[in-house]
C-alpha positions as CSV (number, residue, x, y, z in Angstrom):
1,M,58.4,-39.2,-125.9
2,T,57.3,-36.8,-128.6
3,A,57.3,-33.2,-127.4
4,L,54.0,-31.5,-127.1
5,L,55.4,-28.1,-128.1
6,E,58.7,-27.4,-129.9
7,I,60.1,-23.9,-130.3
8,E,62.9,-23.6,-132.9
9,G,64.9,-20.3,-133.4
10,L,62.0,-18.0,-132.5
11,T,62.9,-14.4,-133.1
12,K,61.0,-11.2,-132.6
13,A,62.5,-7.7,-132.9
14,Y,61.0,-4.3,-132.2
15,P,62.6,-0.9,-133.0
16,G,65.8,-0.7,-131.0
17,V,65.4,-4.0,-129.2
18,V,65.4,-7.7,-130.0
19,A,62.8,-9.2,-127.6
20,N,63.6,-12.8,-128.5
21,D,66.8,-13.9,-130.3
22,A,66.7,-17.4,-131.8
23,V,65.0,-19.1,-128.7
24,S,64.6,-22.8,-128.8
25,F,63.2,-25.3,-126.3
26,S,60.5,-27.9,-126.0
27,V,57.7,-28.9,-123.6
28,Q,56.7,-32.5,-123.0
29,P,53.1,-33.7,-122.5
30,G,52.1,-33.5,-118.8
31,E,55.2,-31.4,-118.0
32,V,55.2,-28.3,-115.7
33,H,57.8,-26.2,-117.5
34,A,59.0,-22.9,-115.9
35,L,60.0,-19.9,-118.1
36,L,62.4,-17.8,-116.1
37,G,64.0,-14.4,-116.7
38,E,64.3,-10.9,-115.3
39,N,62.2,-8.0,-116.6
40,G,63.0,-7.5,-120.3
41,A,64.3,-11.0,-120.8
42,G,61.6,-11.8,-123.4
43,K,59.2,-14.0,-121.5
44,S,56.0,-12.1,-122.3
45,T,56.9,-11.7,-126.0
46,L,57.6,-15.5,-126.2
47,V,54.3,-16.6,-124.7
48,K,52.4,-14.0,-126.8
49,M,53.8,-15.7,-129.9
50,I,52.8,-19.1,-128.6
51,Y,49.3,-17.8,-127.9
52,G,48.9,-16.0,-131.2
53,L,49.0,-12.4,-129.9
54,V,52.3,-11.6,-131.7
55,K,53.7,-12.9,-135.0
56,P,57.4,-14.0,-134.9
57,D,59.9,-12.6,-137.4
58,R,61.7,-15.9,-137.8
59,G,61.7,-19.4,-136.4
60,A,59.0,-22.1,-136.2
61,M,56.8,-23.8,-133.7
62,R,55.4,-27.4,-133.8
63,L,52.4,-28.5,-131.7
64,R,52.0,-32.3,-131.3
65,G,54.3,-32.8,-134.3
66,A,52.5,-30.5,-136.7
67,A,53.4,-27.0,-137.8
68,Y,51.9,-24.4,-135.5
69,A,51.6,-20.7,-136.3
70,P,48.4,-19.2,-134.7
71,S,47.3,-16.0,-136.3
72,E,45.2,-15.0,-133.3
73,P,44.3,-16.3,-129.8
74,R,41.2,-17.9,-131.2
75,A,43.4,-20.1,-133.4
76,A,45.6,-21.0,-130.5
77,R,42.6,-22.0,-128.4
78,A,41.2,-24.1,-131.2
79,A,44.6,-25.9,-131.3
80,G,44.5,-26.7,-127.6
81,V,46.5,-23.8,-126.1
82,A,45.0,-21.7,-123.3
83,M,46.4,-18.8,-121.2
84,V,45.7,-17.3,-117.8
85,F,47.0,-13.8,-117.8
86,Q,48.6,-12.1,-114.8
87,H,46.0,-9.3,-114.9
88,F,42.5,-10.7,-115.1
89,S,40.1,-9.8,-117.9
90,L,36.8,-10.0,-116.2
91,F,33.7,-7.8,-116.0
92,E,32.9,-7.1,-112.4
93,A,29.2,-6.3,-113.0
94,L,28.6,-9.7,-114.7
95,S,28.3,-13.2,-113.1
96,V,30.9,-15.9,-113.2
97,A,28.9,-17.8,-115.9
98,E,28.4,-14.6,-118.0
99,N,32.1,-13.9,-117.9
100,I,33.0,-17.4,-119.0
101,A,30.4,-17.4,-121.8
102,L,32.0,-14.2,-123.2
103,G,35.2,-16.2,-123.8
104,M,33.5,-19.1,-125.6
105,E,33.0,-19.4,-129.3
106,N,29.6,-21.1,-129.0
107,P,28.5,-21.0,-125.4
108,P,25.8,-23.4,-124.3
109,K,22.5,-22.4,-122.7
110,A,22.9,-20.7,-119.3
111,R,21.7,-23.7,-117.3
112,D,23.9,-26.1,-119.1
113,L,26.9,-23.8,-118.8
114,A,26.3,-23.4,-115.1
115,E,26.3,-27.1,-114.6
116,R,29.5,-27.5,-116.6
117,I,31.2,-24.9,-114.5
118,R,30.1,-26.6,-111.3
119,S,31.2,-30.0,-112.5
120,V,34.7,-28.9,-113.7
121,S,35.3,-26.6,-110.7
122,E,34.5,-29.5,-108.3
123,T,36.6,-32.0,-110.3
124,Y,39.7,-29.8,-110.1
125,G,39.2,-28.5,-106.5
126,L,38.3,-25.0,-107.5
127,P,34.7,-24.5,-106.2
128,L,32.7,-21.7,-107.9
129,D,29.2,-20.5,-107.8
130,P,28.4,-19.7,-111.5
131,F,25.7,-17.1,-110.5
132,R,27.9,-14.9,-108.2
133,L,28.9,-11.5,-109.4
134,V,32.6,-11.3,-110.2
135,G,32.7,-7.9,-108.3
136,D,31.9,-9.8,-105.1
137,L,34.7,-12.4,-105.5
138,S,38.1,-12.4,-103.9
139,A,41.2,-12.3,-106.0
140,G,41.7,-16.0,-105.6
141,E,38.2,-16.7,-106.7
142,R,38.6,-14.5,-109.7
143,Q,41.6,-16.5,-110.7
144,R,39.5,-19.6,-110.5
145,V,37.1,-18.0,-113.0
146,E,40.0,-17.5,-115.5
147,I,41.3,-21.1,-114.9
148,I,37.8,-22.7,-115.3
149,R,37.3,-20.7,-118.5
150,C,40.5,-22.3,-119.8
151,L,39.7,-25.8,-118.6
152,L,36.3,-25.8,-120.4
153,Q,38.3,-25.6,-123.6
154,D,40.1,-28.9,-122.7
155,P,43.6,-27.5,-123.3
156,K,46.7,-29.5,-124.0
157,L,49.0,-26.6,-123.0
158,L,48.1,-24.1,-120.3
159,I,50.2,-21.0,-120.0
160,M,50.1,-19.3,-116.6
161,D,51.7,-15.8,-116.0
162,E,52.5,-15.1,-112.4
163,P,49.5,-17.1,-111.1
164,T,50.2,-16.9,-107.4
165,S,50.9,-13.1,-107.1
166,V,47.4,-12.5,-105.6
167,L,46.9,-15.7,-103.6
168,T,47.2,-16.6,-99.9
169,P,49.6,-19.5,-99.0
170,Q,46.5,-21.8,-98.6
171,E,45.2,-20.7,-102.1
172,V,48.6,-21.5,-103.6
173,E,48.4,-25.0,-102.2
174,I,44.9,-25.4,-103.8
175,L,46.2,-24.1,-107.1
176,F,49.3,-26.4,-107.1
177,H,47.0,-29.4,-106.4
178,T,44.9,-28.4,-109.4
179,L,48.0,-28.0,-111.7
180,R,49.4,-31.4,-110.5
181,K,46.1,-33.0,-111.4
182,L,46.1,-31.5,-114.8
183,S,49.7,-32.6,-115.3
184,S,48.9,-36.2,-114.3
185,E,46.1,-36.1,-117.0
186,G,48.6,-35.1,-119.7
187,T,48.1,-31.4,-119.8
188,A,51.4,-29.5,-120.1
189,I,51.8,-26.2,-118.2
190,L,54.1,-23.4,-119.1
191,Y,54.6,-21.5,-115.9
192,I,56.0,-18.0,-115.5
193,S,56.9,-16.8,-112.0
194,H,59.4,-14.6,-110.1
195,K,58.9,-16.8,-107.0
196,L,61.8,-19.3,-107.4
197,E,61.0,-21.5,-104.4
198,E,57.6,-22.1,-106.0
199,I,59.3,-23.1,-109.2
200,R,61.5,-25.6,-107.2
201,T,58.3,-27.0,-105.6
202,L,56.1,-27.3,-108.7
203,C,58.1,-27.5,-111.9
204,D,59.7,-30.4,-113.7
205,A,62.0,-28.3,-116.0
206,A,63.0,-24.7,-116.5
207,T,64.2,-22.6,-119.4
208,I,66.1,-19.4,-118.5
209,L,66.1,-16.3,-120.7
210,R,68.3,-13.3,-120.4
211,L,68.1,-10.2,-122.7
212,G,66.0,-12.2,-125.2
213,K,68.3,-15.2,-125.4
214,K,68.1,-18.6,-123.9
215,V,71.0,-18.9,-121.5
216,G,70.3,-22.1,-119.7
217,E,68.0,-24.9,-118.6
218,C,67.7,-26.9,-115.4
219,T,65.7,-29.2,-113.3
220,P,64.5,-26.8,-110.6
221,R,64.2,-29.3,-107.7
222,E,67.9,-30.2,-108.3
223,V,69.3,-26.7,-108.0
224,T,68.9,-23.8,-105.5
225,A,66.8,-20.7,-106.0
226,A,70.0,-18.7,-105.8
227,H,71.5,-20.7,-108.7
228,M,68.4,-20.0,-110.9
229,A,68.5,-16.3,-109.9
230,E,72.1,-16.0,-110.9
231,L,71.4,-17.7,-114.3
232,M,68.6,-15.1,-114.8
233,V,70.7,-12.0,-114.1
234,G,74.2,-13.2,-115.0
235,K,75.7,-12.4,-111.6
236,S,75.5,-13.2,-107.9
237,L,72.7,-11.5,-106.1
238,S,73.2,-9.6,-102.9
239,V,70.8,-10.3,-100.1
240,P,69.3,-7.2,-98.5
241,A,71.2,-6.5,-95.2
242,R,69.8,-4.9,-92.1
243,D,71.1,-3.8,-88.7
244,D,69.3,-4.8,-85.5
245,H,68.3,-1.7,-83.7
246,E,65.5,-0.5,-81.4
247,P,62.9,1.7,-83.1
248,G,62.5,5.3,-82.0
249,E,59.5,7.4,-81.4
250,V,56.1,6.9,-83.0
251,L,56.1,9.0,-86.2
252,L,52.7,7.9,-87.7
253,H,49.6,7.0,-85.7
254,V,46.3,5.9,-87.1
255,A,43.2,5.2,-85.0
256,G,39.6,4.3,-85.9
257,L,40.2,4.9,-89.6
258,S,37.0,4.1,-91.6
259,V,36.7,4.9,-95.3
260,T,33.8,4.3,-97.7
261,P,35.3,3.2,-101.1
262,A,34.7,5.4,-104.2
263,S,34.0,2.3,-106.3
264,P,30.9,0.1,-105.7
265,F,33.3,-2.9,-105.9
266,G,35.9,-1.3,-103.6
267,M,36.5,-2.4,-100.0
268,P,35.5,-0.2,-97.1
269,L,38.1,0.3,-94.3
270,R,36.7,-0.7,-90.9
271,H,38.2,0.9,-87.8
272,V,41.8,0.5,-88.9
273,G,44.5,1.3,-86.4
274,L,48.3,1.2,-86.6
275,E,51.4,3.0,-85.6
276,V,54.9,2.9,-87.0
277,R,58.1,4.2,-85.3
278,A,61.3,5.8,-86.5
279,G,63.7,3.2,-87.9
280,E,60.9,0.6,-88.3
281,V,59.5,-1.2,-91.3
282,L,55.8,-2.2,-90.8
283,G,54.7,-4.9,-93.3
284,I,51.0,-5.1,-94.3
285,G,50.0,-8.3,-96.2
286,G,46.8,-9.1,-97.8
287,V,45.2,-10.7,-100.9
288,A,44.4,-8.1,-103.6
289,G,41.1,-6.3,-103.1
290,N,41.0,-6.3,-99.3
291,G,41.4,-2.6,-98.8
292,Q,45.0,-1.9,-99.9
293,D,44.2,0.8,-102.3
294,E,41.8,2.5,-99.9
295,L,44.4,2.4,-97.1
296,L,47.0,4.0,-99.2
297,S,44.6,6.6,-100.5
298,A,43.6,7.6,-96.9
299,L,47.3,7.7,-95.8
300,S,48.3,9.8,-98.9
301,G,45.6,12.4,-98.5
302,E,43.8,11.5,-101.7
303,T,40.8,10.5,-99.5
304,P,40.3,13.0,-96.7
305,V,39.3,11.6,-93.3
306,S,38.6,13.1,-89.9
307,P,41.6,15.2,-88.7
308,G,42.4,13.0,-85.7
309,A,42.3,9.7,-87.5
310,I,45.8,10.2,-88.8
311,T,48.6,12.0,-86.9
312,L,52.1,12.6,-88.1
313,Q,54.6,13.3,-85.3
314,G,51.6,14.2,-83.1
315,Q,50.1,16.6,-85.6
316,P,46.6,15.8,-87.0
317,V,46.8,15.4,-90.8
318,G,43.6,13.5,-91.7
319,H,42.0,16.6,-93.2
320,L,45.1,17.6,-95.3
321,G,45.6,16.8,-98.9
322,P,48.6,15.0,-100.5
323,N,50.7,18.2,-101.0
324,E,50.2,19.4,-97.5
325,R,51.2,16.0,-96.1
326,R,54.3,15.9,-98.4
327,V,55.5,19.2,-96.9
328,L,55.3,17.5,-93.5
329,G,57.2,14.5,-94.7
330,L,54.4,11.9,-95.3
331,L,55.1,10.5,-98.8
332,C,53.3,7.6,-100.7
333,A,53.9,5.5,-103.8
334,P,50.8,3.7,-105.1
335,E,50.6,0.3,-106.7
336,E,49.4,1.4,-110.2
337,R,52.4,2.8,-111.9
338,L,51.0,4.3,-115.1
339,G,48.2,6.8,-114.6
340,H,48.5,7.0,-110.8
341,A,52.1,7.0,-109.8
342,A,53.2,8.5,-113.1
343,A,51.6,10.3,-116.0
344,P,52.2,8.1,-119.1
345,D,52.8,10.8,-121.7
346,M,54.9,13.1,-119.5
347,S,58.7,12.8,-119.5
348,L,60.6,11.4,-116.5
349,T,61.6,15.0,-115.7
350,E,58.0,16.1,-115.7
351,N,57.0,13.2,-113.6
352,A,59.8,14.0,-111.1
353,V,58.3,17.5,-110.8
354,L,54.8,16.1,-110.1
355,T,55.7,14.8,-106.6
356,G,59.1,16.4,-106.0
357,R,58.2,20.0,-106.7
358,I,57.8,21.0,-103.0
359,R,60.4,19.0,-101.1
360,Q,63.1,19.3,-103.8
361,G,62.4,23.0,-104.4
362,L,61.9,22.5,-108.2
363,D,59.9,25.7,-108.7
364,A,60.0,29.4,-107.6
365,H,57.4,32.1,-108.0
366,G,55.2,29.8,-110.0
367,F,57.8,28.8,-112.6
368,V,59.5,25.3,-112.8
369,N,63.3,25.3,-112.6
370,W,63.7,22.8,-115.4
371,G,67.4,22.5,-115.0
372,K,67.0,21.5,-111.4
373,A,64.1,19.2,-112.2
374,R,66.2,17.4,-114.9
375,G,69.0,17.0,-112.3
376,F,66.6,15.4,-109.9
377,A,65.4,13.0,-112.5
378,E,69.0,12.2,-113.5
379,A,69.8,11.5,-109.8
380,I,66.9,9.0,-109.6
381,I,67.9,7.3,-112.8
382,A,71.5,6.9,-111.6
383,R,70.8,5.9,-108.0
384,F,68.2,3.3,-109.0
385,D,69.7,2.0,-112.2
386,V,66.7,3.0,-114.3
387,R,67.3,1.7,-117.8
388,T,66.3,4.6,-120.1
389,P,68.1,6.8,-122.7
390,G,67.5,9.8,-120.5
391,P,65.2,12.0,-118.4
392,G,63.4,13.3,-121.5
393,V,61.8,9.9,-122.3
394,A,58.1,9.5,-121.7
395,A,57.1,7.3,-118.7
396,R,55.1,5.0,-120.9
397,A,58.2,4.1,-122.9
398,L,59.9,2.4,-119.9
399,S,59.3,-1.2,-119.0
400,G,57.2,-1.9,-116.0
401,G,60.2,-2.8,-113.8
402,N,62.2,0.3,-114.8
403,L,59.2,2.6,-114.2
404,Q,58.7,1.0,-110.8
405,K,62.4,1.7,-109.9
406,F,61.9,5.4,-111.0
407,V,58.7,5.8,-109.0
408,I,60.1,4.3,-105.8
409,G,63.4,6.2,-106.2
410,R,61.6,9.5,-106.7
411,E,60.0,9.2,-103.3
412,I,63.0,7.8,-101.4
413,L,65.3,10.6,-102.7
414,Q,62.9,13.2,-101.2
415,D,64.0,12.1,-97.7
416,P,60.6,11.3,-96.2
417,T,59.8,11.1,-92.5
418,V,57.2,8.4,-93.3
419,L,57.1,6.5,-96.6
420,V,54.1,4.3,-97.5
421,V,54.6,2.0,-100.6
422,N,52.1,-0.4,-102.1
423,Q,53.6,-3.3,-104.0
424,P,57.1,-1.9,-104.2
425,T,58.5,-4.7,-106.3
426,W,55.5,-5.7,-108.4
427,G,56.6,-7.1,-111.7
428,V,60.3,-6.3,-110.9
429,D,63.0,-8.9,-111.5
430,A,65.1,-10.4,-108.7
431,S,68.0,-8.1,-109.0
432,A,65.9,-4.9,-109.1
433,A,63.7,-6.2,-106.3
434,A,66.7,-6.7,-104.0
435,A,67.9,-3.2,-104.8
436,I,64.5,-1.7,-103.9
437,R,64.2,-3.6,-100.7
438,Q,67.7,-2.6,-99.7
439,A,66.8,1.1,-100.4
440,L,63.7,0.8,-98.2
441,L,65.8,-0.8,-95.4
442,D,68.4,1.9,-95.7
443,L,65.7,4.6,-95.5
444,A,64.4,3.0,-92.2
445,Q,67.9,2.7,-90.8
446,G,68.4,6.4,-91.5
447,G,65.5,7.1,-89.1
448,A,62.4,7.1,-91.3
449,A,59.3,5.1,-90.7
450,V,58.4,2.8,-93.6
451,I,55.1,1.0,-94.3
452,V,55.2,-1.7,-97.0
453,I,51.9,-3.0,-98.3
454,S,52.6,-6.1,-100.4
455,Q,51.1,-9.4,-101.6
456,D,54.6,-10.9,-101.7
457,L,54.9,-12.5,-98.3
458,D,58.5,-13.5,-98.7
459,E,59.3,-9.8,-99.3
460,L,57.5,-8.8,-96.1
461,L,59.2,-11.4,-94.0
462,E,62.6,-10.3,-95.4
463,I,62.3,-6.6,-94.6
464,S,59.6,-6.1,-92.0
465,D,60.1,-5.6,-88.3
466,R,56.4,-6.2,-87.6
467,F,53.6,-7.7,-89.7
468,C,49.9,-7.0,-90.0
469,A,47.2,-8.6,-92.2
470,L,44.5,-6.7,-94.1
471,N,41.3,-8.7,-94.6
472,E,38.0,-7.3,-95.8
473,G,39.1,-3.8,-94.7
474,R,40.1,-4.8,-91.2
475,L,43.8,-4.7,-90.0
476,S,45.0,-7.3,-87.6
477,A,47.1,-6.6,-84.5
478,P,50.8,-6.4,-85.4
479,R,53.1,-9.3,-84.7
480,P,56.9,-9.5,-84.8
481,A,57.8,-10.6,-88.3
482,R,60.7,-12.7,-87.2
483,G,59.5,-16.3,-86.4
484,L,56.1,-16.0,-88.2
485,T,55.3,-19.1,-90.3
486,M,53.5,-19.1,-93.6
487,E,50.7,-21.1,-92.0
488,E,50.2,-18.4,-89.4
489,I,50.3,-15.7,-92.0
490,G,47.8,-17.5,-94.1
491,L,45.4,-17.7,-91.2
492,M,45.9,-14.0,-90.6
493,L,45.2,-13.2,-94.2
494,G,42.1,-15.3,-94.1
495,G,40.6,-13.3,-91.2
496,A,42.0,-14.9,-88.0
497,H,43.1,-11.5,-86.6
498,D,44.0,-12.0,-83.0
499,M,46.8,-14.0,-81.4
500,H,44.4,-16.6,-80.0
501,D,42.7,-17.3,-83.4
502,V,46.1,-17.7,-85.1
503,A,47.6,-19.9,-82.5
504,A,44.5,-22.1,-82.4
505,G,44.4,-22.4,-86.2
506,A,48.1,-23.1,-86.5
507,G,47.8,-25.9,-83.9
508,A,44.7,-27.5,-85.4
């Protein structure tokens, strides 16, 4: 069979780093082909060259036997290559049809386009109402908009970047059904994901990159996830270890927490209640957009609430701001790294001061002790293996995974009484993710209370003692994490919040 896409010696270098070094591989028609590698392996640069966003320095590509060198994404789309990005590019104030029309060269009339959207979405099992506002859609429905926009182009190659990171288990099954249907019709899929069990379930072949070079290939269903992970990082991975122990006293108590979102497309919190004990990890799962940001903002103090809604070691703190809560030991790390967790143009040392000033004693009489601040930044870099030339480097110069390690490490090294983290391993490779999870477990085993808000269900089941689901701003009653099935979790994420509902749904 003639390959649909052939990559030969593709090379791309930037100042100080070779992103792709003579990479070669091929994708067959109808094949679901995984592209694997840790952060910085070169996956993003490679697919950007395929999609026309980046021009290679050397090497060649062939598409259906003909030379292929797209100068821009429009040329790639015209050649039959489409891409669904990890972060959606949609306008919340526009309808589904209006968003799709914006991505078309010559969109048809609104009525005809709406009919085409309905037809294609039903054919591929991705039902969509073309007239709904995108701001009112769930994360899974927004992904459908991106996929339908691609399918209307009748692509021969569909590139998907971390497509399941915002989906419930049930939505993942729907997506996989769609991708298998596309594959059976001859469409090839280039699939990027950190979720190796998904790769084993879905993909026919895999190419593994490490530090910009191709280091291997395999048939995923014939090897273990551990084997693929070891190929990616070049060493054996340690599995986070934990000791069984009884949790201590309640450190953080939340009751009747209701919050109105600042954004018109935000999610209000509705009578949220939870408690977390010393030595415990409480996992909170939920599809993106169900109130995660609002919950972290309320817990951190960015959004003030009634004093008694949040108590820390019996002391009401709902009315206190972030700095006052930090003094008392309640620390938080938000999902958005650049702009929220870290100031992009400030150095790592300056970013260390932003949240560590009080608990680390980095200033005196109104003046920053820069030597001490630099030492704190260097301790974070060393403890969490942050790949950077030094603490004077600007935050925006770090890769996403390395900045994530710095942000999480900055909070952990401040010895919090309670730590709340949102998406702690978002975009982080397998090795770094294991290190972050172990650090969170170590923090809990040292007597802290830890709340982990995450869309990665495998992560939550690995490190949590108890699990809650956040759905439309409501938090389910907690359940012991050990023994929970993905089916039960999926029902909880979909709104079946009490034990009776989950048991009934799981047994149906």
